[in-house]
C-alpha positions in Angstrom: -0.1 -0.1 -0.2 1.3 3.4 -1.0 1.8 5.9 1.2 4.0 8.8 -0.7 0.9 8.7 -3.1 -1.2 9.8 -0.1 0.7 12.3 0.7 1.8 14.0 -2.5 -0.5 13.5 -5.3 -4.4 14.6 -3.7 -4.3 17.5 -6.2 -3.4 15.4 -9.4 -5.8 13.2 -8.9 -8.1 15.4 -9.0 -8.1 16.0 -13.0 -7.6 12.1 -13.5 -10.0 10.7 -16.5 -11.5 7.8 -14.9 -15.1 7.8 -14.4 -16.1 8.2 -10.6 -19.9 7.7 -9.4 -20.7 9.9 -6.9 -23.6 7.5 -5.6 -21.0 5.2 -4.1 -22.3 3.1 -1.2 -20.7 4.4 2.4 -22.3 2.1 4.6 -19.5 -0.2 6.5 -22.1 -3.2 6.0 -22.9 -5.5 3.1 -24.8 -2.7 0.8 -28.2 -4.1 -1.0 -27.7 -4.7 -4.8 -30.8 -3.4 -7.1 -32.8 -5.8 -8.6 -31.5 -6.1 -11.8 -30.5 -9.4 -12.6 -27.0 -11.1 -12.5 -26.2 -15.0 -13.6 -24.1 -16.7 -10.9 -21.8 -19.8 -12.4 -24.5 -22.3 -11.1 -27.2 -21.1 -12.6 -25.5 -20.4 -16.1 -24.8 -23.7 -15.9 -20.9 -24.1 -15.7 -19.1 -26.4 -13.8 -19.2 -25.7 -9.8 -16.2 -23.7 -8.8 -16.1 -25.2 -5.2 -13.8 -28.3 -5.8 -10.8 -25.9 -7.1 -11.2 -23.8 -4.5 -10.3 -26.3 -2.0 -7.0 -26.3 -3.5 -6.4 -22.8 -1.6 -5.4 -23.8 2.0 -4.1 -21.6 4.7 -1.1 -24.0 4.8 0.5 -23.5 1.7 -0.6 -19.5 1.9 1.5 -19.8 5.2 4.0 -21.6 3.6 4.5 -19.3 1.1 4.4 -16.3 3.1 7.0 -17.7 5.3 9.6 -17.8 2.1 8.3 -14.4 0.1 8.0 -12.1 3.3 11.3 -13.8 4.9 14.5 -11.9 5.9 16.6 -14.1 3.0 14.0 -11.4 0.0 16.0 -8.1 2.3 12.4 -6.2 2.0 12.0 -6.4 -1.2 12.9 -2.8 -2.1 12.5 -2.1 -5.5 15.6 -3.2 -8.0 17.5 -4.4 -5.4 19.2 -8.0 -5.0 15.4 -9.0 -2.5 13.4 -8.1 -5.1 15.0 -9.8 -8.1 15.0 -12.4 -5.3 11.5 -12.4 -5.1 11.0 -12.5 -9.1 12.9 -15.4 -9.3 10.6 -16.7 -6.6 7.8 -16.1 -7.9 8.5 -17.5 -11.5 9.4 -20.5 -10.2 6.6 -20.7 -8.9 4.7 -20.4 -12.0 7.0 -22.9 -13.7 6.3 -25.5 -11.2 2.4 -25.2 -11.9 3.1 -25.0 -15.4 1.6 -21.5 -16.0 3.0 -20.1 -18.7 4.4 -16.6 -19.5 2.0 -14.6 -21.4 5.1 -13.7 -23.4 5.9 -17.4 -24.7 8.8 -19.0 -24.2 10.0 -19.3 -20.4 10.4 -15.4 -19.9 8.0 -14.4 -17.3 9.4 -11.1 -16.8 8.4 -7.7 -18.1 11.8 -5.7 -17.5 11.4 -2.5 -16.4 14.4 0.3 -17.6 15.9 2.6 -14.5 15.3 5.4 -16.9 11.2 4.9 -16.3 11.2 4.0 -12.7 13.8 7.3 -11.6 14.5 8.9 -8.7 18.1 6.7 -9.2 16.6 3.6 -8.9 17.8 0.5 -10.7 15.3 -1.4 -13.1 12.9 -3.8 -12.0 10.5 -6.5 -13.0 7.1 -7.0 -13.3 5.9 -10.6 -13.4 3.2 -12.4 -15.3 1.6 -15.5 -15.7 -1.5 -16.3 -17.9 -4.4 -19.3 -18.3 -5.9 -18.8 -21.7 -9.4 -18.8 -22.1 -11.2 -21.5 -23.5 -13.9 -19.8 -25.2 -13.3 -16.0 -25.5 -9.2 -15.5 -25.1 -8.9 -12.0 -26.5 -11.0 -10.7 -23.2 -8.9 -10.4 -20.2 -9.1 -10.2 -16.6 -6.3 -8.9 -14.4 -5.3 -10.3 -10.8 -2.8 -7.9 -9.3 -0.6 -7.8 -6.6 2.3 -5.8 -5.7 5.5 -7.6 -5.2 8.0 -4.4 -3.6 8.2 -3.6 -0.2 10.3 -1.0 1.7 13.5 -3.0 1.9 16.1 -2.9 5.0 17.6 0.0 6.7 20.9 1.0 7.1 21.4 -0.8 10.2 20.1 -4.4 8.7 16.3 -4.4 10.3 14.2 -5.8 7.3 11.3 -4.1 6.2 9.1 -7.8 5.8 5.6 -6.7 4.0 4.4 -9.4 5.4 1.2 -8.5 5.0 2.0 -5.4 2.3 2.0 -6.6 0.0 2.9 -10.6 0.6 -0.5 -11.4 1.4 -1.7 -10.5 -2.2 1.2 -12.1 -3.7 0.9 -16.0 -2.4 -3.2 -15.1 -2.6 -2.0 -14.8 -6.2 -0.5 -18.0 -6.2 -2.8 -20.2 -4.6 -5.6 -18.6 -7.1 -3.5 -19.2 -9.9 -3.1 -22.9 -8.7 -6.6 -23.2 -8.7 -7.3 -22.1 -12.2 -5.0 -24.5 -13.1 -6.3 -27.6 -11.8 -9.8 -26.5 -13.2 -7.7 -26.3 -16.2 -6.2 -30.1 -15.7 -9.8 -31.2 -16.0 -10.7 -29.5 -19.0 -12.5 -26.8 -17.2 -10.3 -23.9 -17.6 -11.6 -20.1 -17.9 -14.0 -18.8 -20.4 -12.0 -16.0 -20.7 -8.0 -15.1 -20.1 -6.7 -14.8 -16.6 -3.5 -12.8 -16.4 -1.5 -12.9 -13.1 0.2 -9.8 -12.8 2.7 -9.1 -9.8 4.0 -5.2 -10.1 6.9 -3.9 -8.5 7.8 0.0 -7.7 4.4 0.1 -6.1 5.7 1.7 -2.6 7.5 4.4 -5.0 4.6 5.5 -6.9 2.5 2.7 -8.3 5.0 2.6 -11.1 4.9 -0.9 -12.3 1.4 -1.1 -13.1 2.1 2.2 -14.3 4.3 0.9 -16.9 1.9 -2.3 -16.9 -0.7 -0.2 -18.2 1.4 2.0 -20.9 3.0 -0.9 -22.7 0.4 -3.7 -21.8 0.5 -7.0 -22.7 -2.9 -7.6 -23.8 -4.7 -4.0 -24.8 -6.8 -2.6 -22.4 -9.7 -2.3 -24.1 -9.5 -6.3 -24.0 -9.1 -6.0 -19.9 -12.4 -7.1 -18.4 -11.7 -6.4 -14.7 -9.2 -5.7 -12.4 -8.9 -7.6 -9.0 -6.4 -5.8 -7.2 -4.9 -7.2 -4.1 -2.8 -5.1 -1.3 -2.6 -5.9 2.3 -5.6 -8.7 2.9 -3.8 -10.8 5.7 -4.7 -9.1 8.9 -7.3 -7.4 11.2 -7.7 -3.5 11.9 -8.9 -2.0 14.9 -12.1 -1.1 13.3 -12.8 -5.1 13.3 -11.2 -6.7 16.2 -14.7 -7.8 17.6 -15.5 -9.0 14.0 -12.9 -10.2 11.8 -14.9 -11.7 9.5 -14.8 -9.1 7.2 -12.6 -8.1 4.4 -12.7 -3.5 2.5 -13.9 -3.4 -1.1 -13.0 -0.7 -3.0 -14.2 0.6 -6.3 -16.4 -2.2 -7.4 -19.5 0.1 -8.5 -17.3 3.0 -9.8 -17.0 1.9 -13.3 -19.3 -1.0 -13.2 -22.2 -1.4 -11.0 -22.3 -4.5 -12.6 -19.6 -6.3 -11.2 -20.5 -5.2 -8.1 -23.3 -7.0 -8.4 -21.8 -10.0 -9.6 -18.8 -9.5 -6.8 -21.8 -9.5 -4.0 -24.0 -12.4 -5.6 -20.9 -14.5 -6.1 -19.7 -13.6 -2.1 -23.5 -14.7 -0.7 -23.5 -18.1 -2.5 -19.8 -18.9 -1.7 -18.8 -17.2 1.0 -20.4 -14.7 3.0 -17.7 -12.9 4.7 -18.6 -8.8 5.5 -18.0 -6.6 2.6 -17.2 -3.4 4.1 -17.7 -0.1 1.8 -16.4 2.4 4.3 -13.4 3.2 2.2 -15.2 3.6 -1.3 -16.8 6.7 0.3 -15.6 9.6 -2.2 -15.4 11.6 0.4 -13.2 9.1 2.5 -10.4 11.5 3.6 -7.7 8.0 3.3 -8.4 8.1 -0.2 -7.1 4.4 -0.8 -9.0 4.4 -4.3 -5.9 6.1 -5.6 -3.2 4.2 -3.2 -2.8 1.0 -4.9 -2.2 -0.5 -8.1 -5.5 -0.6 -9.6 -6.4 2.8 -10.1 -4.2 2.8 -13.0 -6.3 0.2 -14.2 -9.5 2.3 -13.2 -8.2 5.6 -15.1 -7.6 3.8 -18.5 -11.6 2.7 -18.2 -11.2 -0.7 -17.1 -13.4 -2.0 -13.7 -11.5 -2.6 -10.6 -12.0 -4.2 -7.3 -9.8 -3.0 -4.8 -9.2 -5.5 -1.5 -8.1 -4.4 1.2 -8.0 -5.0 5.1 -7.4 -1.8 6.5 -3.9 -0.5 7.6 -3.1 -1.4 11.0 -0.1 -0.7 14.0 2.4 -2.3 12.1 1.7 -1.0 8.5 5.0 -0.1 7.1 6.7 -1.2 9.9 9.4 -3.8 10.4 7.4 -5.8 12.7 4.6 -6.4 9.7 5.7 -10.5 9.5 4.5 -13.6 8.5 3.8 -14.6 12.1 1.3 -11.9 12.3 -0.8 -13.0 9.6 -4.4 -14.5 10.1 -3.9 -17.3 7.7 -7.1 -18.7 8.0 -8.8 -15.4 7.5 -6.4 -14.9 4.9 -7.4 -18.2 2.7 -11.6 -17.1 3.1 -10.3 -13.6 1.7 -8.5 -15.8 -1.3 -11.2 -18.0 -2.0 -13.5 -14.8 -2.5 -11.5 -13.2 -5.1 -10.9 -16.9 -6.9 -14.4 -17.0 -7.1 -15.3 -13.6 -7.9 -12.6 -13.8 -10.8 -14.2 -17.3 -12.1 -17.8 -15.6 -12.1 -16.5 -12.6 -14.3 -14.3 -15.3 -16.6 -17.0 -17.9 -17.3 -20.6 -15.5 -17.4 -22.3 -15.5 -20.6 -21.8 -11.7 -21.3 -18.3 -9.0 -20.9 -19.1 -6.9 -17.7 -21.0 -3.7 -18.9 -19.5 0.0 -17.9 -21.8 2.3 -16.4 -23.8 4.1 -18.8 -23.0 1.9 -21.6 -24.5 -0.3 -23.9 -22.4 -3.7 -24.6 -18.2 -3.5 -24.2 
């Protein structure tokens, strides 16, 4: 989760070209959807995703996170040695799962030159993996998380970034494994899925900015972006009600995406969807502070999944032992089920105030 963007970018965001809706729901409880009909996978007649969701486990999430957010990766600072180790870890996981690169061959890296990153940073990489759609491969759902964090101090203190955003990266690996299991059973998604791990988020959403300016798949063919940034902890507002996740942006560009999200949750996961930070007047401005925003300002519908900040946010104490792994599993399954529905529903999501996309 990027703090610099909040501190320095408030005035710049006011001129963005994304279509922000003024009627966003401001309730902290699950809001009521409209009466418009939105199909869910069981009623649409395609295979039940539950068997594949069971491949998402707290044990695997924990095993991967203790590596990804361990001291060995030195806080994953953009362009530094630990970040290079982290991208190699992600690449090797996709190789092992036999989830290919969208660029072809064995190269999973979208390389970003230091000249683009600026600020004296060394070159860095986004990591991309891909499952091709069986019926509408040209239409793509992007599932994203940022792989970088704050690195380490001159005295060697490591900022592990277990929640921010190690939790998002290991969640994507589990979601990819679930889709791959379905594909092995000849039930791969009808639309394509791009698993996108971006660098440079903490330095100003740079990796996602590079991707949208140099997309592997045309942005006009990108159906939605499901962005995961911190889903492993409980914030102070939910200490007595931990079965929740904040959703931000789901209705801003496509109310149909919001309806799909709500109905999918009601059918499969039944977690409390909290829209507090979806309020246009929320002073935290979280909608503008993670990688989904670079998609949203290019008119791609988004959902930002977030657990809120906590006492270890951007501190060296954000470590894997503090993650709520059962809750991380549940939130990951919600994102998988939502992606499954978007990928397999008959029609592409419609933008607000538009006809067919």
